[in-house]
C-alpha positions as CSV (number, residue, x, y, z in Angstrom):
1,M,-13.9,13.2,11.1
2,S,-17.1,11.2,12.1
3,L,-16.5,7.6,13.3
4,N,-18.9,6.4,10.6
5,Q,-17.7,8.6,7.8
6,K,-16.2,6.6,4.9
7,R,-12.4,7.4,4.4
8,K,-10.4,6.9,1.3
9,F,-6.9,5.4,1.6
10,I,-4.6,5.1,-1.5
11,F,-1.6,2.7,-1.3
12,I,1.1,3.2,-3.9
13,Y,3.5,0.3,-4.4
14,N,7.1,1.0,-5.4
15,A,6.7,-1.5,-8.2
16,K,5.1,-1.7,-11.7
17,G,1.8,-3.5,-12.0
18,G,0.8,-6.3,-14.4
19,R,1.2,-10.1,-14.4
20,W,4.8,-10.1,-15.8
21,N,6.0,-7.5,-13.4
22,G,4.3,-9.3,-10.5
23,T,6.1,-12.5,-11.5
24,L,9.5,-10.7,-11.5
25,D,8.7,-9.1,-8.3
26,L,7.8,-12.3,-6.6
27,I,11.1,-13.9,-7.7
28,H,13.1,-10.8,-6.6
29,K,11.4,-11.0,-3.1
30,Y,12.5,-14.5,-2.6
31,V,15.9,-14.5,-4.3
32,S,17.2,-11.2,-3.0
33,P,14.8,-9.9,-0.3
34,H,17.4,-7.4,1.0
35,T,17.5,-5.5,-2.3
36,Y,13.8,-5.6,-3.0
37,K,12.5,-2.0,-2.9
38,C,8.8,-2.4,-2.1
39,S,8.1,-3.0,1.6
40,L,4.4,-2.7,1.0
41,C,4.5,-5.5,-1.5
42,K,6.5,-7.6,1.1
43,I,3.9,-7.2,3.8
44,T,0.7,-7.5,1.8
45,F,1.4,-9.9,-1.0
46,N,2.8,-13.4,-1.7
47,I,1.5,-15.0,-4.9
48,G,-1.7,-13.1,-4.3
49,M,-2.9,-10.6,-1.6
50,K,-2.3,-12.1,1.8
51,E,-5.6,-13.5,3.2
52,K,-5.7,-11.5,6.6
53,W,-5.1,-8.2,4.8
54,K,-7.7,-9.1,2.1
55,K,-10.3,-9.9,4.6
56,F,-9.6,-6.7,6.6
57,I,-10.0,-4.4,3.6
58,E,-13.1,-6.3,2.2
59,R,-14.8,-5.9,5.6
60,S,-14.0,-2.3,6.1
61,L,-16.5,0.4,5.3
62,H,-13.6,2.5,4.1
63,D,-12.1,2.6,0.6
64,F,-8.7,1.1,0.0
65,I,-7.2,1.8,-3.4
66,F,-4.0,0.2,-4.6
67,L,-1.8,1.8,-7.3
68,H,1.5,1.1,-9.0
69,K,4.2,3.4,-10.1
70,E,2.9,3.8,-13.6
71,D,-0.6,5.0,-12.2
72,L,0.8,8.1,-10.6
73,I,0.3,10.5,-13.5
74,K,-3.3,9.2,-14.3
75,H,-4.3,9.9,-10.7
76,N,-2.3,13.2,-10.5
77,L,-0.1,11.8,-7.8
78,Q,3.3,12.1,-9.5
79,R,4.6,14.4,-6.7
80,F,4.9,11.2,-4.6
81,E,7.1,9.4,-7.2
82,N,10.3,9.6,-5.1
83,E,8.5,8.6,-1.8
84,L,7.3,5.1,-2.6
85,P,6.0,2.9,-1.1
86,L,3.4,4.8,0.9
87,C,-0.2,5.2,2.0
88,I,-2.0,8.5,1.5
89,E,-5.5,9.5,2.7
90,K,-7.6,11.6,0.3
91,I,-9.6,14.1,2.3
92,N,-11.6,16.8,0.4
93,K,-9.4,16.5,-2.7
94,R,-6.2,16.8,-0.6
95,N,-3.7,14.0,-0.2
96,S,-2.0,13.5,3.2
97,I,0.7,10.9,3.7
98,I,-0.3,8.6,6.7
99,I,2.4,6.0,6.1
100,N,5.7,7.0,4.4
101,A,8.3,4.8,3.0
102,T,10.3,4.8,6.3
103,E,7.4,3.9,8.3
104,M,6.3,1.2,5.9
105,K,9.7,-0.5,6.2
106,K,9.1,-0.8,10.0
107,L,5.9,-2.8,9.5
108,K,6.8,-6.5,9.8
109,D,3.8,-8.0,8.2
110,E,0.1,-7.6,7.3
111,E,-0.9,-7.9,10.9
112,D,1.2,-4.7,11.8
113,L,-0.5,-2.9,8.9
114,I,-4.0,-4.0,10.1
115,S,-3.1,-2.9,13.7
116,F,-2.1,0.5,12.4
117,F,-5.4,1.0,10.7
118,Q,-7.4,-0.4,13.7
119,K,-5.8,2.4,15.8
120,I,-6.5,5.3,13.3
121,L,-10.0,4.2,12.4
């Protein structure tokens, strides 16, 4: 892949979208962080998207798309339902996992995630 070629990354949270679900998730993250199932949410969100991560994706020439559990069918990604959270890269209509749930758990914060992308881009 060319260095200047635009790439498409799709992140899928192990959480439902929407304001109500977001509020419940925020409470869950702080009340019982060890039982919270979405490591992607933990490293990229507080009340809103973490600022360093937000700036990184805004400055990137690549596409970063964020989906929730209920978006899987709409985007024909239901085969990933039991592998969340994860990041896939869409290349020529094929989806390749680039960060699986196990690897996502190893990332400590948004800086680790940014470093990961700086290495592969």
